[in-house]
N, C-alpha and C positions, 0 to 999 in steps of 0.2 A: 358764957354772954361775951364777957368781956371782953374779951382775945375778937369773937366777932365784932364788936363794935369797932374797934382798934383799926382796924382791916379799913373799916366805911373810907372810902370815895366820895371828898367833900365836892372836888367839880359836880358828881356825879347827883351828889346828893345835895347841893346847896342849889347850885342852877335849875333845876326843872319848879324847885319849890321857892321858887324865886322871882324863877317867871310867871307862874300860876298865878303867885297873890296880887302879882304886879298883872296880873292877867282880871287878876277881880275888881283891883281899882278902877281900872281903866274902864270895863266891859260897863261897867256903870257908869260912868262917864257920860259914855260912849252911847248908851240903851235908855236914858232915860226919858226922854223926847217922846223913843215909840213905845216906851212899856205904857206910858200913861196912854198912850194911842191908841193899843189896842187889847191892852188888860187892865185900863186903870188905875194902874200901878208904877209907878217909876223906879219901883226895886224889883219887880216881878225878876229881872233877867240876872238882879244880884243876888238873887236868893238863891234862886237859881244856882247860878256857877255854885257862888258857895257852900251846895252842898254836892257838886262834882268832883271841885276841887275836895271836901275831904274823904269823901268814900276815894278819889284817886289814892288821895297821901295813906289812906290805909291797903286800900291794895296795891300801891309802890313798898311798904312796907313791910308785909305782909311778901311780894314777892323777893323781900331781897333776900330773906334768908332760905327760898328752896333751891338748892343746889341746881343750877340750871343743867344738866345732864340728867336730872330726870324727867325734863322734856324729850327727850329723845327719844325714853324710854315708853312714853307715850305717841308717837311721831302720826303713829299710821292715826288714832282717835280725833286726835289734831284737823290730820289734814282732811279727813273723812266729815267731819265736825262744820268747817268752813262751805265744802265743798255743796251741805245739806243747808245750808244757812242760806246759803248765795242762792239753790234753787228754790227756798220756799218764798223770800223773800219775791221771786219773780209771780212767785202765783200767793202769794198770798202780802204781800208789802202791801206798804200805804203810798199813794206817791202824790210827789212833792213837785213842783218845777216841772213836770212832766217826765220826771224819771220815779220810778216805782224803786226806789232806794232803802224805805227805812221799815221796821216792825213795830208796830203803834200799838206798846203792849198796854194803854191808857196809862202804867204808872209812869211809865218812863217808857221810851223812843229812841230808836239805836240801827245802829245806821252796819249793817253784818259787812259791805267792804274794811272797816275799819278792822275789824278783826282777824278778815282776811292778809290782810296785809302782814301782821305781826305772825299769823300763821303758816304761812306762806316760807316767811323769813324764817321756821324753823324747821319747816320740813326740810328744805334748800338749802339749809347747814349741815339736819342729819346725815342727808343722801349725798351730797355731794363730800361729807366726812370720809365716808364708810369708800367711795370711790376715788381717793385720793391717788392709791397704787396704780388704779388703772385708766385713771382718767381723759386714756389720749385713745383705749377707745367707744368712740362718736356713741357705738349704736349702744353699749351698754352701760356708761355710764351718766350721757349726754341725754340722750333721748327719749326717757321716763322720764327721769322728773320736767326733762319741757312739754312733754306732755300733760301732767300735771299744773303746771305753769301755766300752758293754754288754756285751760278745761277754765278756771281760774280765772284767767287777762278776759276767757270769751264769757264768761256768766254777768261780769260786772259791766261790760260793754251792750252788752244787752237792757241791762237796767233801765237808759244807758247812764254811765255814766265815768266820761272821756276823762276827766281830771284822776279819778282814783286810779282808773284803768293805766295812768299813764303813770302815774306814780309806782303800781307795782309792778308795773314791766323795766323801771329805773333799778326799780331795787331788787327785780332780780335778774338784773346784766350785771348788776353790781359783785351780786354773789357771787354770780354763774366766773364774771372773770378771778374773780379772786383765789377759786378753786383750783387754778393752775391750767384752765382747758387750752387746749394750743390753736397759737391767734389761726388756722388756717378755718377751723372749727368754727369759728369765733367768726371769721369772716364769710362763712356758709352761712351760716342763723342769724350775723343781718341782711343777707343780701334775700332767707326765705322770708326774713320780716317783713323787709320791704318789697316783696310780691304783695303779702298777702296784705298790706297798708294800700296800696293802691289798691285791691279790689273791695276792699273792707271799704275803705273810704269814703268813694260815692254815694254809699246805701248809707254813713250815720251822718254824710256832710247837710244842713236844713239849711233855712235863711235863717234861724237867731245865731247858730253857729259860725256860717260865715261871717254875718255880722260884728262877731267877738275879734277876726281878725281884723276887720276893716277896724271896730275904735279901740283896737288896741296899738293901729299904725296909721292909722292917719280921724283920730279922732274927729279933728279941725272939723273935716269933712261932712259931719253930720252930727253938729254937737247937741241937738237936740236928742237921740237919739243913739245910738250904735258907741258913738264918741265922749255921752254924756257923764257916764260916770266915772273915765277915767279921769276928764278933766275935771269935776271937782277932787276928786284924789290929788290932783298938782296942782289946786286951786291949795288943797287943805295944807301939800308937802313944801307949799312956797308959803306960802303963811307963817308958819310955823318958821321959817328961819335958822338959827343957832339953838335958842334958852326956848324957843314957843311963846304963845300967849299966853301958857299961868293954865294947872291942870282945872276943868271944865267948864274953859271958858270956847272950846268949840263952836265954832260960826260954822262948819259944816253935815256937821250931826243931827242939827236942826233940820232935820229931813229934804236935803242939796244929795248927801253922800249916803247912800242907799248900804244895806249889808255895814254900817260901820262900827256897832260890834262883831259881826263877822270876819267877813274878810278883806275886809279893810279898815280892820282895828289899827293897824301900821299907820296909815294913815291921819290917825285921830290924835295920836301917839305922837308923832312926828309936828303937827299940829297943836298940839298943849304942851307937848315937850321936847320941841324941836331936834333939833340933828342932835345934839345929846340923849338923849328919850332910845332915838331909830341905833344910835351907836350901841346903848347900854344893851337893849331886845337884842342888835343881833348877833351882841360882841356873847352874849348868855349861850345864844344857840350855835356860835362856833365852838367854844367853848367844850357845850358837852360832844357836839364831831368830834374836835378834834381829841381831846382826852377819852370818846369814844377807841376811833381806831388808834391808839395810840393805845390802847389793852388790848385790844386785836392782835394789835404787832405783838405784844409780849406772850399773850394766851399760847402755850405750846399746845393744848388739844382745839385738833382741828374742827372741832363741832364749836365749840366757846369763840375761838377765834371768825368764825362763818358770821356767827352770832352775831355779835358785836362788828362787824364790817353791816351788814344785815341792821341793825337797830340803826348806827350814829347812818348809815342813808340815808333809811325811815325819813330818819329826821332832816337832816344837810339837803334833801328831795327835796321833802314839803313847805321845809320854806322856803327856798330859792325859787319856787315855782310860785307860791304866794305874793311874795317880796319884787317877784314877776310884772306877776299880775297890777298888781299895786304903784307898781312906776312904771309901767308901758310897753317893759321889754318881752313880758308875752301875753299871750290872750288872758281876757279871764275865764279861768276856771272851775270858778267854788269852790277851791283846795283855801281851808284855813290855817294862818301862823300857829305852828307848834305851839303851845301850851299858853297861848296868849289870848286868840278864838270866842269868843265861848264857840261850845258844845261840850255834849255829855262822852258822846261818843269814841272822839275821838282822843280828848281827852283822859280817861278811861285804858284805853288802851298805848295812851304814848307813858302814860303813869308804868304801868308792871313792864312798860318796856324797858322804861328804864331800871326799874326793881330788878328785872330779869341783868341787865347791861353792868345791874353795884355789886350784882351777887361775882357775876363773873373777875371784878376786878376785886373783887374783896379776897376770892381764888386765888388770883394774882397775886396781888399786897401780901397773902399771906403763904404762895409761897419761891418767895420772892428771899432769897437769905439775908438776913443784917451785913451789912459791910464789914462790920466789927467781927460776926464770928466767919464770915467768909476770911478776912485778913490770919485770923485766929488760924483755917484752915488751908493757912496756905503753907506745906512744904518749903523750909526754909533751910539753907543749903549749911553743914555746922562749922563755927567758927573754926580758926587755923588754930592750931594751940602755939600759944608763946615759947618760946627761947627757953628752954628751964625745967619746965613739965615733963 
């Protein structure tokens, strides 16, 4: 046990736990008024998030010591499970904001699409790690996993949850790219994807979704409606300056900025803690992604390497989409900021993912030969005997 703890990756352990702890503080600050208005309790979201963080921390340390190779053995069960969950939510799910994407179990609610992210990463990593030797064979190596990926994507789009579907698509693309697929095959996939997009988009575009583009890129054209949310985010970010107005002193959270404790938590961080708070938050997220990709490079096992790439990509892509929406770089899609935003499903999946990633890192570190031993293992040339010996 001591040997296992010795190989624990500090960056991949400290960063998510620090972000989750910081998230508790910021969620409490951002949600006090909303909690009073909706649930007559200023600590409603604080208590809920503490519960999620404690549960997530338990799952993190539980999965930390499960050898990641075991997931490969049950990959068929994992794949079948996520597809079943996604089908079930379309039938039995609870509709929230015009999307049927939640299971309401009274005791707790969760989004199966969040589970599908990690499940699909495991599936793609397992499948492509077996197919590396014949990855050039498009029909045998690439087509079968694409069918499963398309099914998962299609089920998420049907909810509809375009934001999560976009993340799943980009994650899948990152794993497929890392598997060594040929450029011409990749070009063909992109071509087919564009054609499908052209065919599907007209059926998915509604007035509400088109307004999100208008609100993102021309917010002041309709400052009272489609552009209102982004403008309030700009006000929060601009007010914060370098060091912020002080923890708990945000004005935008007082009914001006909707979803202040979820999608737009970074805007409140910017207002209360300034650019310094934003840099620390993004810096810790970047540290997780960079460290994860480094572990992927060091891992000699193809499954472990692709799994690390997928998990790192998931966190990086989700963070980029959220930051893009808060800053007006991308349309608002309802994607939360990893570890910081309020929400149980996303946090639990992220903590499990970090446990898996840390297990890969631990195995990589345990297999590395210490420098001293490596030096001793290097054969040296025998010394020349001196004259007279």
